[in-house]
N, C-alpha and C positions, 0 to 999 in steps of 0.2 A: 376805586370798584370794580372795575370794568377789565384792570389787570387779575385781580384777584379772582374773575372769575374766568377770562381768560388762562389760567396756569391750568386751575382745574380738567381744562377740559385736554391739557396738551403741554401733558411732562416730557419735555425734552428729555432728560435720562432714560427711559423707559423706551420712545423713540427711538434711540442710539442703543444701545444692547439691541433693537427690537436688528438691528440694519447688518451690526458687528453678526448674531446671531444666522441671517438673513448670508451673510457673506461666509461663513464658515459654514454650513451647508455648502454652497454655491461650490467651495473650493474642495469638500470630500466628494459630489458629484465628480468632476473634474478630474481628481485621483480614480475615481473606479473607471471612469471615462479613459483611460489613458491605462490605464493595468488593464483592462477586458480588450484592449483594441493592439496593447501587446502581444496577448495570449493570441490571438486569435493569426499574430503573427507566426506568432513563435510556432506553434501548433503543437507544442507542452501541454501535458494536465498537469494541475496542481496537484497538490495535496490538501490545503486546507481548501474545503469546500464555500468555505464563508468568505463575503469580500471584507465581511467590519473592520476587520486592522488590516487590509492592506496597506494604509495611509502611515504605518509603522514599519515600512519595512526597507531595508533598501532596497539601495538602487540597484542593485545587480545581482535582484529579486528571478533571474533566467537560470543560476548556479545551484538554488533552491530546490531546484523541479527532477521530478523524476524520470528519467527518459526510457529505463530501461526498467523490466525484474522480469527475478532470476526466482523459480519455481521448483523446491522440490517436494516430492513426495514419494513417503516409505510407508508401501505399502505390505501383507506378509508375502503376498508372494511373487514382488516384484520395487524397482525404485525405479522412477521416474524421473526425468530433470530436463525443467525447459525454458527457455531465456525468451521473452517475449516484447516487447517493445509498446508504450506510453496506453498503445489502441487499444492493447490485445491481440496482434499480429505475429505468429510465432514467427521467431528467429532462428532457432533451432530447439534440437532436441535426443536427447539421446533416453536411455533404458538400460536395465540389467544388463536385456538380454545381446543391446546394443556392444557392450565393454567383451566380450566373449563370458559370460558368467548363463548358467542355466543351469535348470534344478535348482536341489536346497542351496546349491552356491547364490542364486541371488537375497539368495535370504538374510547373507551379511552384509551387514549396514557398514560399517570401516571400511572395509577393503572394497566393495559397489562408491562411497563417497569417495574414499583416498583417489580410487584413477577416474574419477569423473573431474574433479578436482585440477588430475594435473590438466584433461581435457579444454575444462573454463579456461585456461592458466596457457595453454599451447597455440590453443584458434579461435578465444575472443577475446585476441587483443582491443579488441573496437568500444570494451567494457572499461576500462585503466582510466580512470580520471572519472569519470561519468558518475551520478547520482543513480543509486540502485537501489530499488525496491527488493528486500526478499523474504517469499512465502513460504513456509514451512511445515508443513503436513507431516502427521503424527511420527515428529523427529522424537520424539524421549527423553532419555537425555541425553543426547547427544545436541542437544542443543546448541548450548555454551561456544563448546570441540568445533560444529559447522560454522557459527558466527565470527569466534575468533581468527581459524585459517582462514576464510571467505574476507574478512574487511586487513587484514592481512593483503590482499591483492585488488582489493576492489574496494570502491566509495562506497559505504552503503548508507542510506540513509532512513529508513524505515526498516523494521523488523517486524513480522508480521505468523505470526504462528496458531495451527490449528491444529486438532486432536478430536480428528472422528472413530477412535475407539474407545464404544464404551467405559466407564466404568464397571456398572455391577449389571449393566444388559438388559436387553428387554425380555420383558417377561415373554415365556412360546409357550404355544396354542400347547391345547390341550390335546394328549398322545388319543388317537381312535383304536379303541382297542378289537383286537380281532373276535369273532364272531368260532363258534368254535358248533359246530352240530355233533349234535350225542349217534353216539355208533349205539343201535340196535341187535 
């Protein structure tokens, strides 16, 4: 009888399962700690902010990190190109005016992007082969053409598009009526 009572209080299978779960938990903690220490040493910004699936990553996860951001902004009156590193420090800046366009010529997106692309390829050779994020603002229909053109020369890891032009626009303020004085 004493053996039966003893087995009620102590189940070996449950105990071994509990120990196995603890081992898995500590293994995941060690992987996360190793991942964070490598991130700290390399000073890279990782795209995925969650660390939940970092143990499924290959050992060369540094190759998947973004090192530079190319930001291309088309406004109604100008075109701007920024190249920044992962922390946001500006490395390179060009606008339509610095490519010798002025006035209404600054609105022609195709010609300006063509010249900016030539400058990117010639002056920024350090971007080749490094993972780059591409941020496009108010690009519109030209998006696929721009991405195709840039993918030929640069390793683009991420593309983000921002459309800042309103589709319908905001409701305008009520017009103030002018008061007319009666003439006698």
